[in-house]
C-alpha positions as CSV (number, residue, x, y, z in Angstrom):
1,M,4.8,-8.8,-42.9
2,A,6.0,-11.0,-39.6
3,K,4.2,-11.2,-36.5
4,K,5.5,-9.6,-33.3
5,E,5.9,-11.9,-30.4
6,F,4.0,-10.6,-27.3
7,T,5.9,-11.7,-24.2
8,V,5.4,-10.9,-21.1
9,D,7.7,-11.3,-17.6
10,I,6.5,-13.2,-15.2
11,P,7.9,-13.4,-11.8
12,E,8.5,-16.5,-10.2
13,K,7.0,-15.3,-6.9
14,V,4.1,-12.7,-6.3
15,K,3.7,-11.5,-2.9
16,I,0.6,-9.6,-1.7
17,L,0.8,-7.6,1.5
18,G,-2.5,-6.8,3.6
19,I,-2.3,-3.7,5.4
20,S,-5.2,-3.4,8.1
21,A,-5.4,0.2,9.4
22,G,-8.0,-0.3,12.3
23,H,-7.5,1.0,15.8
24,R,-8.3,-2.1,17.4
25,E,-6.3,-5.1,17.4
26,K,-7.6,-8.2,14.8
27,M,-11.2,-6.8,14.8
28,N,-13.4,-6.7,11.6
29,T,-11.1,-4.7,9.7
30,Y,-8.5,-7.2,10.2
31,Y,-10.6,-10.0,9.1
32,L,-11.8,-8.9,6.1
33,V,-8.1,-8.0,4.7
34,L,-7.3,-11.4,5.5
35,L,-10.6,-12.8,3.7
36,A,-9.6,-10.7,0.9
37,L,-5.9,-12.2,1.0
38,K,-7.5,-15.9,1.1
39,A,-9.6,-15.0,-2.0
40,A,-5.8,-14.2,-3.5
41,E,-4.5,-17.2,-2.5
42,K,-7.4,-19.2,-3.9
43,L,-6.6,-17.4,-7.3
44,G,-3.2,-18.3,-6.9
45,K,-3.5,-21.8,-6.4
46,K,-5.5,-21.9,-10.1
47,V,-2.0,-20.1,-11.6
48,A,0.5,-21.8,-9.5
49,N,1.9,-23.6,-12.7
50,I,2.8,-19.7,-13.6
51,C,4.4,-18.7,-10.2
52,D,3.9,-18.7,-6.6
53,L,1.7,-16.7,-4.9
54,E,2.5,-15.3,-1.4
55,T,0.7,-13.2,1.2
56,E,1.2,-11.3,4.5
57,I,-1.1,-9.7,6.8
58,V,0.2,-6.8,8.8
59,D,-2.1,-5.1,11.7
60,L,-1.3,-1.5,12.2
61,A,-3.8,-1.7,15.3
62,D,-0.4,-2.0,18.3
63,K,2.0,-0.6,15.8
64,H,3.7,2.5,17.1
65,I,3.9,4.8,13.7
66,E,5.6,8.5,14.0
67,P,3.5,11.2,12.5
68,C,4.8,12.9,9.2
69,R,6.9,16.0,10.0
70,N,6.2,17.0,6.2
71,C,9.7,17.3,5.3
72,E,9.0,16.6,1.8
73,W,12.1,18.3,0.8
74,R,14.1,15.7,2.1
75,H,12.8,12.8,0.3
76,L,11.5,14.8,-2.9
77,P,13.6,14.0,-5.7
78,G,16.1,16.7,-6.1
79,R,14.7,18.0,-2.7
80,G,11.9,19.2,-4.4
81,L,13.6,21.8,-7.1
82,P,12.6,21.3,-10.5
83,Y,14.8,19.3,-12.6
84,K,15.6,18.9,-16.2
85,G,15.6,15.6,-18.2
86,T,13.6,12.2,-17.5
87,E,15.8,10.7,-15.0
88,R,14.6,11.0,-11.4
89,P,17.0,12.4,-9.2
90,K,18.1,10.4,-5.9
91,S,15.6,10.6,-2.7
92,I,17.3,11.5,0.3
93,G,15.0,9.6,2.0
94,C,12.3,10.0,5.5
95,P,14.3,11.1,8.7
96,I,11.9,9.0,10.8
97,T,14.3,5.9,10.9
98,D,13.3,4.2,14.4
99,D,9.7,3.5,14.3
100,Y,7.5,0.4,12.8
101,M,6.7,1.8,10.0
102,A,10.5,2.8,9.0
103,K,12.1,-0.3,10.2
104,E,9.4,-2.9,9.1
105,L,6.4,-1.9,6.8
106,M,8.6,0.2,4.2
107,P,11.0,-2.7,3.8
108,K,7.6,-5.2,3.3
109,M,6.2,-2.4,0.9
110,K,9.3,-2.4,-1.3
111,E,9.1,-5.9,-1.8
112,A,5.4,-6.5,-2.2
113,D,4.1,-7.1,-5.6
114,G,0.6,-5.6,-4.8
115,F,-1.6,-4.5,-1.8
116,I,-4.6,-4.8,-0.2
117,F,-5.5,-1.9,2.3
118,G,-8.4,-2.1,4.9
119,S,-9.7,0.8,7.5
120,P,-13.1,0.9,9.2
121,T,-15.3,3.8,8.4
122,Y,-14.9,6.5,10.7
123,T,-16.9,9.5,10.1
124,W,-17.5,8.9,6.4
125,S,-13.7,8.4,5.6
126,Y,-10.7,6.2,6.8
127,T,-9.1,6.3,10.4
128,S,-6.4,8.4,11.2
129,K,-4.4,5.2,11.6
130,F,-4.7,5.0,7.7
131,R,-3.9,8.4,7.3
132,L,-0.7,8.3,9.6
133,F,0.2,5.3,7.6
134,S,-0.3,6.7,3.9
135,E,1.6,10.0,4.9
136,R,4.7,8.2,6.1
137,F,5.0,5.9,2.7
138,S,5.5,9.1,0.6
139,P,9.6,8.2,0.4
140,I,9.1,5.0,-1.2
141,L,6.6,6.5,-3.5
142,W,8.8,8.9,-4.5
143,E,12.0,6.2,-4.8
144,G,9.3,4.5,-7.6
145,H,8.8,1.6,-5.1
146,L,4.8,1.6,-5.6
147,T,4.7,2.9,-9.1
148,G,2.4,0.3,-11.2
149,K,1.8,-2.1,-8.1
150,P,-1.7,-3.3,-7.9
151,A,-4.1,-2.0,-5.2
152,A,-7.3,-2.4,-3.6
153,G,-9.2,-1.3,-0.9
154,V,-11.6,-2.5,1.6
155,T,-13.8,-1.3,4.4
156,V,-16.2,-2.3,7.3
157,G,-18.8,0.1,9.0
158,E,-21.0,-0.3,11.8
159,M,-24.4,1.2,9.7
160,P,-25.6,0.8,6.7
161,F,-25.3,3.8,4.7
162,G,-22.5,4.9,7.2
163,G,-19.9,6.3,5.0
164,Q,-18.6,3.2,3.5
165,E,-18.7,4.3,-0.1
166,T,-16.9,7.5,0.6
167,C,-14.1,5.7,2.6
168,L,-13.5,3.3,-0.2
169,S,-13.4,6.4,-2.6
170,H,-10.9,8.2,-0.1
171,I,-8.6,4.9,0.0
172,N,-8.9,4.8,-3.8
173,T,-7.8,8.5,-4.1
174,I,-4.6,7.5,-2.1
175,I,-4.1,4.4,-4.3
176,H,-4.6,6.4,-7.7
177,A,-2.4,9.6,-6.6
178,S,0.1,7.2,-5.3
179,E,0.8,5.8,-8.9
180,M,-0.7,2.4,-8.3
C-alpha cells in the first residue's frame, strides 16, 4: 500500500489584524494588542523562509461605528429562510455603508488571516465598543470571511480579580460563535 502524500497550502503572506476596543486612544489595551502582534512578528521571523508575516493594529477608540440595527434578514443567507442543500445562499449585506466599520474595518477583516482582539475589562466583561464592533461584523461572518481564521483575545484590568477571566471568556465566546 502506497503512502499518501500530505500537502499543505501555505500562503506567501500571512496578515494578522489586531483590534483594540478600548474607549481611550492608545492606552493599555492598545499596547497589549501591540505587544501580542510584536510576539507574532517575532515568530514570523522564525518562519520567514516559509511565508511573510504582516501585522496591523486598529484602535477603535476614535473610530465612529454605527450601532447594529438588528436587520439580520438582510445579510443572513436566504434572508434567514431555511434553505435546502449545502451551498450557502448569497448575502445581501449590511445596510450601514458609511461608517468606519463598513468603509475600512470590514475590508481589512476580509483580508486578514488571523486576529488579536483586545478589550479592557469593564464590569466583568468587554467594553460597549467591543460589543458594537462584534455585532457589526456579522455580515462578513455570514459571507464566510471569518470561518476557520485563528483568533485570540487579550484584556487588561485595573484590579486583580477585576473580572479579566470573565472578560476573556466572553471574548472567546464571540470568537467561537463566529466560527474562528
